[in-house]
N, C-alpha and C positions, 0 to 999 in steps of 0.2 A: 744736820748736813748729810751725814752718812745715810740716814733714812731717805732723804730727798734723792740722793744719787741712786740708791737701790730702787726707789720707786720709778725713777726715770729710766733705769735699765730695763725694768719689767715692762713698762709701757713700750719702750723701743723694741723689745723682743716680741711683744704682741703685734706691733705694727709690721715687723719683718715677717712674722708668721702669716699675717693677713695678706701681705704683698706676694709672698712666694707660694703660699698654699691656701688660696681662697676657698678650697673645698674642705677645710679642716672641720667645720661644723657639720657638714654632710657625713663625713666619716665618723664623727662623734655620734650622730644619730644611728648609724649602722652598728657601732659597737654597743649602744644601748639596746638595740633590737636583738643582737646576739645574746646579750646577758638576759634579757627578758625571756627569750625562748629557752635558754638553758635552765633558768630558775623555775620555769613553769612546765618543763617537759613532762615530768611525771604526773602532773595534775591534769594534763590534757588527754582527752579521750576522743575516739572517732565519733562518739555519739553526742558531741557538743552541739550547741545551737548553731544555726546558720550564721548569726552575727559573731559568735565565738570562732567559728571556722574562718570567717572572713578576716577577723582580727588577726588570727594566727597566720593566715596567708599573707597579709600585708606586712606583718613583722618579718616573715621569711623573705619577702621581696626586698624590704629595706636592708635586711642583713646581708643577703646574698647578691642581689642584682645592683643595688645602688653603688657599692664600691667599684663595680666594673665600669662605671660611667665617668670616671675621673677625667678622661680625655674630653668628653663632651662638656662636662662642667667647666673645665679650664678654658675651652674654646668659647663658651658662653661668657665667662668672665672677661676674657681678653677682648672680645668683640663688643663689650658693653662699656658705657662710660664709667669712669672710676666710681662716681657717686652712686651708681645703681648696679654695680657688679653683683652684689649679694642678692639684690632683687631679681636680677637676671637668672642667677642660679636657682632661686626659689621658683621662678616661673618654669625653668627647665624641669625641675623635679615635679612640679604640679602636672605638667603635661606627661612626663614619663610615668609617674605613678598612676595617673588617671587611666592609662591603658591597662595596667595591671589590676586596678580596682574592677574594671569592667570584666576582665577574665576571672577575677576572684569571686564576683557575684555568681558566676557559673560554677566554679570549682567548689564553692562553699556548700553547694548542694550535692556534689559528687559523692561525698563520704556517707550519705544516707542511702545511696542506692545499693541494692543487693550485690551488684558487681563491683562496688567501690571498696574502700579500705575497711569497711566493717567486717568483711570476710577474710581479710588478710592480716598476717602479723607484719610487723614493721620491716623485717628482713625480706620477706616475699615482695612487699611493695617496692622496696629499693631495687631488688633484682629485676623486677618488671621495668621500672623506670630506666635503669642503666642499659637494659637490652634494647628498649625502644630508642634510647639515645644513640646506641651503636648503629642501628639501622638508619636513623635520621642523618647521622654524620656522613653517610655514604650516598645520600639521596641528592638529586638535582635541586630540590627545594632548599637544602642547606646553603648552597652557594648563593642563591637568590636572597636568602635571609641575611647572609653576611654582607651582601652589597647594601641592603637597606639599612642595616645596623650601623654601617660606616658612613652613611650619607650625612652631609652637612647642609645647612640652610643659611642664607644671608639674614642678618639681624639688623633691624632699625636701631639707630643710636639712642633714641629717647622717645618719651610719650607712650601713649597706649599701644602704638604699633610695636614698640620694643617689647612690651609685655606680651602682646599677641605672638610675636615671632619667637620669643623664648619658649612659650608654652607649645607652639607648633613644633619647634625643633625637638623639644623633649618628647612630644607625642610620636614623631617620626622615629626617633631613636628607640622609644619604648616599644613601638610596634615591631621594629626589626629585632630588638632584644627578645621580645616574646616569641617570635618565630624561631630565633636561634636556640633558645633555652627551654622551650616548653617541655621536652622530654625529661630534662633534669628536674624541673619544677614538679612534673608529674610524679617522678620517683620520690621526691621529698614529701609531696602531699600524701601519697599512698603509704609512706612509712610513718605517717602520723607526725610529720614535722620533726623527725629524729635529727638531733643536732649532729650526730655522727654522719648520717647520710648527707646532711646539708654541707658539712665540711668537705666531703669528697666531691659533691656536686659543684661547690664553689671553686674548688681547686681545678676541676676539669674545665669549668667555664672560664676561669681566669687564664689558663694556659691557651685555650682555644682562641681567646680574644687578643692576648698580648704576645704570643710567640708566633713563629712562622707556621702557617697552616699546614698541617699534615694530617688530613682527616682519617687516613687509614690507621695511623698510629693511635690517634685519639679514639677511634672506634675499637681498636684492640684493647686499649685500657678500659673502655666502658664495658666490653665483654668480660674482661677479667673481674671487674668490680661486680658485674651481674652474677657471674659464677660464684664469686666469694660470698655475696649476700644470699644467693640461692642455697649454697651449702650450709650457711649459718641458719637459714630458715628450716632446713631439714633436721639439723641438730636440735633446734629448739622445739620441734614437734613432740 
């Protein structure tokens, strides 16, 4: 009897988790991506194959960018029928990650160019990325990117139209997110997917998305980070 009660409580807890936090499995994927990147950081080199670079790129996207989309994922779940809310979330992620895969097909070749990260140590790459981020934060294009990133779409309740709408919604958000965060992702790429750089980049992206926008302050933080990594690069030479 005690075992039955305990089992019932566990099932009830899982149901409540599913009801209140439908994005739990998405965040679990993100945690796995962080762990994979941390465990393989020393094994990765800038001279990896294109497929290896693309794989690392997508791990970085899942680790850094996917957790920023909790609001979009919850909206997708709320606007979907209960029986297909997780299918809706999956469709959103397919559309969202599809945009980043297309960009990754380009960036996976960047590291083999002479001007790419082959000629840079990780700290120099991070310094370049955060400096570009500071300039981007103060540009008119940043405001347009933020508007696109926060855009929502109407979702059909069921059928193939619902799947189409969820994928389309994820694609629109992914496009806006890519425009918003490309300098941060550039810095992480040029740093050789350094987990330390990714953590700073994720923190700046999270604050930019969830706190009151103050682009001058964020740009100042990015400049400080750029200077810090630049100084570290000079020390390591």
